[in-house]
C-alpha positions as CSV (number, residue, x, y, z in Angstrom):
1,M,-16.2,-43.6,0.2
2,H,-13.1,-45.2,1.6
3,E,-10.9,-42.4,0.2
4,I,-13.2,-39.8,1.8
5,N,-13.0,-41.6,5.2
6,G,-9.2,-41.8,4.8
7,N,-9.0,-38.0,4.2
8,I,-11.1,-37.2,7.2
9,A,-9.1,-39.6,9.3
10,E,-5.9,-37.8,8.1
11,I,-7.2,-34.4,9.1
12,F,-8.3,-35.4,12.5
13,V,-5.2,-37.4,13.3
14,G,-3.1,-34.5,12.1
15,L,-5.0,-31.9,14.1
16,G,-4.9,-34.2,17.2
17,G,-1.2,-34.7,16.9
18,I,-0.5,-31.0,16.4
19,L,-2.6,-30.1,19.5
20,L,-0.9,-32.8,21.6
21,L,2.6,-31.7,20.5
22,G,1.4,-28.1,21.2
23,T,0.9,-29.1,24.8
24,L,4.5,-30.5,24.9
25,T,5.9,-27.2,23.5
26,D,3.9,-25.3,26.2
27,F,5.6,-27.5,28.8
28,I,9.0,-27.0,27.3
29,G,8.4,-23.2,26.9
30,K,7.7,-22.8,30.6
31,R,11.1,-24.4,31.4
32,S,13.3,-22.8,28.9
33,F,14.1,-19.3,27.5
34,L,12.3,-20.1,24.2
35,P,8.9,-18.6,23.6
36,R,6.1,-21.0,22.6
37,V,5.8,-19.3,19.2
38,T,9.4,-20.2,18.2
39,L,9.0,-23.7,19.6
40,L,5.8,-24.2,17.5
41,L,7.5,-22.9,14.4
42,I,10.5,-25.2,14.9
43,L,8.0,-28.1,15.5
44,G,6.3,-27.2,12.3
45,V,9.6,-27.2,10.4
46,M,10.5,-30.6,11.8
47,T,7.1,-32.2,11.0
48,G,6.5,-30.5,7.7
49,E,7.9,-31.1,4.2
50,Q,11.3,-29.6,5.2
51,G,11.5,-32.2,7.9
52,F,9.9,-35.6,8.4
53,G,6.8,-34.9,6.3
54,L,4.3,-36.0,9.0
55,I,1.7,-33.3,8.5
56,P,-1.1,-34.4,6.1
57,D,-1.2,-32.6,2.7
58,L,-4.8,-31.7,3.3
59,L,-3.9,-29.7,6.4
60,N,-1.0,-27.9,4.6
61,K,-3.3,-27.1,1.7
62,N,-5.9,-25.5,4.1
63,F,-3.3,-23.4,5.9
64,E,-4.8,-20.2,4.6
65,W,-8.2,-21.1,6.3
66,V,-6.4,-21.9,9.6
67,A,-4.3,-18.7,9.4
68,T,-7.3,-16.5,8.7
69,S,-9.3,-18.1,11.6
70,A,-6.4,-17.5,14.0
71,L,-5.8,-13.9,12.8
72,L,-9.6,-13.1,13.2
73,V,-9.4,-14.2,16.9
74,V,-6.2,-12.2,17.4
75,G,-7.6,-9.1,15.7
76,F,-10.7,-9.2,17.9
77,L,-8.7,-9.4,21.0
78,L,-6.4,-6.5,19.9
79,G,-9.5,-4.4,19.2
80,G,-10.5,-5.0,22.8
81,Q,-7.3,-3.2,23.9
82,F,-8.7,0.1,22.6
83,D,-10.8,1.1,25.6
84,L,-11.0,4.9,25.4
85,K,-11.1,5.3,29.2
86,T,-7.8,3.4,29.6
87,L,-6.2,4.9,26.5
88,R,-6.3,8.5,27.8
89,G,-2.9,8.2,29.4
90,S,-1.1,6.5,26.5
91,R,-2.8,8.0,23.4
92,K,0.1,10.3,22.7
93,E,2.7,7.4,23.0
94,L,0.5,5.2,20.8
95,V,0.2,7.6,17.9
96,W,3.9,8.8,17.9
97,I,5.5,5.4,18.4
98,S,3.3,3.5,15.9
99,S,3.6,6.2,13.2
100,F,7.4,6.7,13.6
101,G,7.9,3.0,13.9
102,A,6.4,2.6,10.4
103,L,7.8,5.7,8.8
104,I,11.4,5.5,10.1
105,T,11.5,1.8,9.1
106,L,10.4,2.7,5.6
107,S,13.0,5.5,5.4
108,V,15.9,3.3,6.7
109,V,15.1,0.5,4.4
110,V,14.9,2.9,1.4
111,A,18.3,4.4,2.4
112,G,19.9,1.0,2.8
113,L,18.7,-0.4,-0.4
114,W,19.4,2.8,-2.3
115,F,23.0,1.7,-2.9
116,T,22.0,-1.7,-4.3
117,S,21.2,-2.5,-7.9
118,L,17.4,-2.3,-7.3
119,S,15.3,0.4,-9.0
120,F,13.5,2.9,-6.8
121,P,9.9,1.5,-7.3
122,I,11.1,-1.9,-6.1
123,I,13.0,-0.3,-3.1
124,L,9.9,1.6,-2.1
125,I,7.5,-1.3,-2.2
126,L,10.0,-3.5,-0.2
127,A,10.3,-0.7,2.4
128,C,6.5,-0.4,2.7
129,I,6.3,-4.1,3.3
130,A,9.1,-3.9,5.9
131,S,7.0,-1.4,8.0
132,A,4.5,-4.0,9.1
133,T,4.6,-6.0,12.3
134,A,3.0,-9.4,13.0
135,P,0.5,-9.3,15.8
136,A,-0.1,-13.0,16.5
137,P,3.3,-13.9,17.9
138,I,3.4,-10.8,20.1
139,V,-0.1,-11.5,21.5
140,D,0.9,-15.0,22.3
141,I,4.1,-14.1,24.1
142,I,2.3,-11.6,26.3
143,V,-0.4,-14.2,27.1
144,E,2.3,-16.9,27.7
145,N,4.2,-14.7,30.2
146,K,1.0,-13.3,31.8
147,E,2.3,-9.8,31.2
148,K,-0.1,-7.0,32.3
149,S,2.5,-4.2,32.6
150,P,2.0,-0.8,31.0
151,F,4.7,-1.7,28.6
152,S,2.9,-4.9,27.3
153,R,-0.4,-3.1,27.1
154,L,1.1,-0.3,25.1
155,L,2.8,-2.8,22.8
156,L,-0.4,-4.6,22.1
157,R,-2.1,-1.3,21.1
158,I,0.8,-0.2,19.0
159,V,0.9,-3.5,17.1
160,A,-2.9,-3.3,16.6
161,I,-2.6,-0.1,14.5
162,D,0.9,-0.7,13.1
163,D,-0.6,-2.7,10.2
164,I,-3.0,0.1,9.4
165,W,0.0,2.4,8.9
166,A,1.7,-0.3,6.9
167,L,-1.3,-0.8,4.6
168,M,-1.6,2.9,4.0
169,L,2.1,3.2,3.2
170,F,1.9,0.1,1.0
171,S,-1.1,1.5,-1.0
172,V,1.0,4.7,-1.7
173,G,3.9,2.5,-2.7
174,L,1.8,0.5,-5.1
175,A,0.5,3.7,-6.6
176,V,4.0,5.1,-7.1
177,M,5.2,1.8,-8.5
178,S,2.2,1.7,-11.0
179,V,2.9,5.2,-12.3
180,Q,6.7,4.8,-12.6
181,L,6.5,1.4,-14.3
182,D,3.6,2.5,-16.5
183,N,1.7,-0.6,-15.3
184,G,-1.5,1.1,-14.1
185,N,-3.2,4.1,-12.7
186,G,-1.8,5.3,-9.3
187,T,-5.1,7.0,-8.4
188,T,-6.9,3.7,-8.9
189,E,-4.5,1.9,-6.5
190,L,-5.0,4.6,-3.9
191,L,-8.8,4.4,-4.1
192,R,-8.7,0.6,-3.9
193,A,-6.4,0.7,-0.8
194,S,-8.6,3.4,0.8
195,F,-11.7,1.2,0.3
196,Q,-9.9,-1.8,1.9
197,I,-9.0,0.2,5.0
198,F,-12.0,2.6,5.5
199,G,-14.4,0.0,4.2
200,A,-13.1,-2.4,6.8
201,M,-13.5,0.2,9.6
202,F,-17.1,1.0,8.4
203,L,-18.0,-2.7,8.5
204,G,-16.5,-3.1,12.0
205,V,-18.6,-0.2,13.2
206,L,-21.7,-1.5,11.4
207,I,-21.5,-4.9,13.1
208,G,-20.0,-3.7,16.4
209,V,-22.7,-1.1,17.3
210,P,-25.7,-3.5,17.4
211,A,-23.5,-6.3,18.7
212,A,-22.4,-4.2,21.7
213,Q,-26.1,-3.7,22.7
214,L,-27.5,-7.1,21.8
215,T,-24.8,-9.5,23.1
216,G,-24.9,-10.7,26.7
217,R,-28.7,-10.5,27.0
218,I,-29.6,-14.3,27.1
219,T,-27.5,-14.6,30.3
220,P,-27.3,-11.1,31.6
221,G,-23.8,-9.6,31.2
222,Q,-22.3,-12.8,29.8
223,P,-22.1,-13.2,26.1
224,S,-21.6,-16.9,25.3
225,L,-18.6,-18.3,23.3
226,V,-21.1,-19.0,20.5
227,E,-22.0,-15.3,20.3
228,A,-18.4,-14.2,20.4
229,L,-17.2,-16.6,17.7
230,G,-20.3,-15.9,15.6
231,L,-19.5,-12.2,15.5
232,V,-15.8,-12.7,14.8
233,F,-16.3,-15.2,11.9
234,S,-19.3,-13.3,10.5
235,C,-17.4,-10.0,10.4
236,G,-14.3,-11.7,9.0
237,G,-16.3,-13.5,6.3
238,I,-18.2,-10.4,5.2
239,A,-14.9,-8.5,5.1
240,I,-13.3,-11.1,2.9
241,W,-16.3,-11.2,0.6
242,L,-16.2,-7.4,0.2
243,D,-12.5,-7.5,-0.3
244,V,-11.6,-5.3,2.6
245,S,-9.1,-5.9,5.3
246,F,-10.6,-8.6,7.6
247,L,-8.0,-7.8,10.3
248,I,-8.9,-4.2,10.5
249,A,-12.7,-5.1,10.4
250,V,-12.5,-7.4,13.4
251,M,-10.2,-5.0,15.3
252,T,-12.7,-2.2,14.7
253,M,-15.6,-4.3,15.8
254,G,-13.7,-5.3,19.0
255,A,-12.9,-1.7,19.8
256,V,-16.5,-0.7,19.3
257,I,-17.8,-3.5,21.5
258,T,-15.4,-2.8,24.3
259,N,-16.3,0.9,24.4
260,L,-20.1,0.7,23.9
261,A,-21.0,-2.6,25.7
262,S,-21.1,-1.1,29.2
263,H,-23.0,-4.1,30.5
264,H,-20.3,-6.6,29.8
265,E,-16.7,-7.3,28.6
266,Y,-17.2,-11.1,28.7
267,A,-16.9,-11.6,24.9
268,F,-13.1,-11.0,25.1
269,H,-12.7,-13.4,28.1
270,E,-14.6,-16.1,26.2
271,I,-12.4,-15.7,23.1
272,E,-9.2,-15.7,25.2
273,N,-10.2,-19.1,26.6
274,I,-10.0,-20.8,23.1
275,E,-7.3,-18.7,21.6
276,W,-4.4,-21.1,22.3
277,P,-5.7,-24.1,20.2
278,F,-6.1,-21.8,17.2
279,M,-2.5,-20.4,17.7
280,V,-1.0,-23.9,18.1
281,V,-2.4,-25.1,14.7
282,F,-1.6,-21.7,13.1
283,F,2.1,-21.6,14.1
284,V,2.8,-25.3,13.5
285,L,1.4,-25.1,10.0
286,A,3.2,-21.8,9.5
287,G,6.5,-23.5,10.3
288,A,5.6,-26.5,8.1
289,S,5.0,-24.0,5.2
290,L,8.4,-22.3,5.5
291,E,10.6,-22.9,2.4
292,F,14.2,-22.7,3.5
293,E,15.5,-22.7,0.0
294,S,14.4,-19.1,-0.1
295,L,17.2,-18.3,2.5
296,G,19.7,-19.4,-0.2
297,Q,18.5,-16.6,-2.4
298,I,18.7,-13.9,0.3
299,S,22.2,-12.7,-0.8
300,V,23.6,-9.3,0.2
301,I,20.4,-7.4,-0.7
302,G,18.4,-9.6,1.7
303,G,20.9,-9.1,4.5
304,I,20.7,-5.3,4.0
305,Y,16.9,-5.5,4.1
306,I,16.9,-7.5,7.4
307,V,19.4,-5.2,9.1
308,C,17.7,-2.0,7.9
309,R,14.3,-3.2,9.0
310,A,15.5,-4.1,12.5
311,A,17.4,-0.8,12.8
312,G,14.4,1.2,11.5
313,K,12.0,-0.4,14.0
314,V,14.3,0.2,16.9
315,L,15.2,3.8,15.8
316,G,11.6,4.7,14.9
317,A,10.2,3.5,18.2
318,W,12.9,5.4,20.1
319,I,12.2,8.6,18.3
320,G,8.4,8.2,18.7
321,A,8.9,7.4,22.4
322,S,11.2,10.4,22.9
323,L,8.7,12.8,21.2
324,S,5.8,11.5,23.3
325,Q,7.9,11.6,26.5
326,A,7.5,7.9,27.2
327,S,9.2,6.1,29.9
328,P,12.9,5.0,29.6
329,Q,11.8,1.4,29.3
330,V,9.5,2.2,26.3
331,K,12.3,4.2,24.6
332,K,14.8,1.4,25.1
333,W,12.9,-1.8,24.4
334,M,9.7,-1.0,22.4
335,G,11.5,-1.2,19.0
336,L,13.0,-4.6,19.7
337,A,9.6,-5.9,20.8
338,M,8.1,-4.9,17.4
339,L,10.4,-7.1,15.2
340,P,8.2,-10.2,14.4
341,Q,6.9,-10.3,10.9
342,A,4.6,-12.9,9.2
343,G,1.3,-13.2,7.3
344,V,0.4,-9.6,6.4
345,E,3.8,-9.0,4.9
346,I,3.6,-12.2,2.7
347,G,0.1,-11.0,1.6
348,M,1.5,-7.6,0.6
349,A,4.3,-9.3,-1.3
350,L,1.9,-11.5,-3.1
351,I,-0.2,-8.5,-4.1
352,A,2.9,-6.7,-5.4
353,A,4.1,-9.8,-7.2
354,S,0.8,-10.3,-8.9
355,Q,0.6,-6.7,-10.2
356,F,4.2,-6.6,-11.3
357,P,5.0,-10.2,-12.5
358,Q,8.3,-9.1,-13.9
359,Y,9.5,-8.6,-10.4
360,R,7.7,-11.6,-8.8
361,Q,10.7,-13.8,-8.1
362,L,12.7,-10.9,-6.6
363,I,9.9,-9.6,-4.3
364,L,8.8,-13.0,-3.1
365,S,12.2,-14.6,-2.5
366,L,13.4,-11.5,-0.6
367,V,10.3,-11.0,1.5
368,I,9.8,-14.7,2.3
369,S,13.4,-15.2,3.3
370,A,13.3,-12.1,5.6
371,T,10.0,-13.3,7.0
372,I,11.5,-16.7,7.9
373,F,14.3,-14.9,9.8
374,F,12.0,-12.5,11.7
375,E,9.4,-15.3,12.3
376,L,12.0,-17.4,14.1
377,V,14.2,-14.7,15.7
378,G,11.6,-12.0,16.3
379,P,9.6,-13.7,19.0
380,L,12.9,-14.3,21.0
381,L,13.7,-10.6,20.9
382,T,10.1,-9.7,21.8
383,Q,10.2,-11.9,24.8
384,Y,13.6,-10.6,25.8
385,A,12.4,-6.9,25.4
386,I,9.2,-7.5,27.5
387,K,11.2,-9.1,30.3
388,R,13.9,-6.4,30.4
389,A,11.3,-3.7,30.3
390,A,9.5,-5.3,33.3
391,E,12.8,-5.8,35.2
392,N,13.7,-2.1,34.8
393,S,10.3,-0.7,35.6
394,P,10.2,1.3,38.8
395,S,8.6,-0.4,41.7
396,P,5.1,0.8,42.6
């Protein structure tokens, strides 16, 4: 009994300390050029195993649970950006920039790694992983800076569907890798990935349609926080149980609700009110889980991967923006704003490593080390790009 009480005490003291320190980083962030995300990651590094070892092991061991909760909240809010009425003016930009941002990144990474010692299947799978963008830090930077410009709204929408493109490319990459390495059936891999994507969309619609009509009826027009979180966690839990993408499921549900619930949009406001505590715990524990010894294994190949991914995102966004006749601000800054990378990429790396154990060390060390770089540097560049785009926007 004493041991159980001790564990419970550790968890609550740890969570309380993280949230209080999160308040401090919020204070520092408002008075410095560093975004809150980067400050929280640094705080996590300092208090985690790489630093002073202050975070209880029980919290570190349950990081996946915390990360999933935070991403469910972020995914739901991103889905709320897909209001068809407001999308009419930016639909062309959204499709062109997001698709070229993913495809050009894949192409540039393949071209860069082609001259290394890696085989083509490994190059392809790494390039597919590179095409993804982390939504959580970008969402927080926009919220922190209270940005409601056309640029920031378009960025949120692009990031929301960016991972869908990445998952589709990754599924094709896995299929090619399976066939070339004689480790499986490429068709099976494609079918599995299709089920994860389209099954998630179907689930989001299945829950979102009745939710749009039934929520906000107890207090007319005002869904409670309990309703909103109940929907988000139920949808996410069912998606995980069915082995489909929980991020795509909650994004789809959010998009359905925002378009069909004509009597309210309060669910999104309620979730926004509690988003920050989730993000604080998520980013601190993410920082605490970073293993900097991976950086020592990055070598020349890792450097090429990082440079090519950054170049691919910037070039792809520029091409997509040019083809869609986007504003000069979008052409110049959108690619830089899309550089953060985090959880989805690690998940892809773990899937590839489990299916091809002979390449496990190579894939994980390279992707994790690159993720550490983009997790720390990416938010800084995103914040810089958003501010520069706002400064250079024409006055109304």
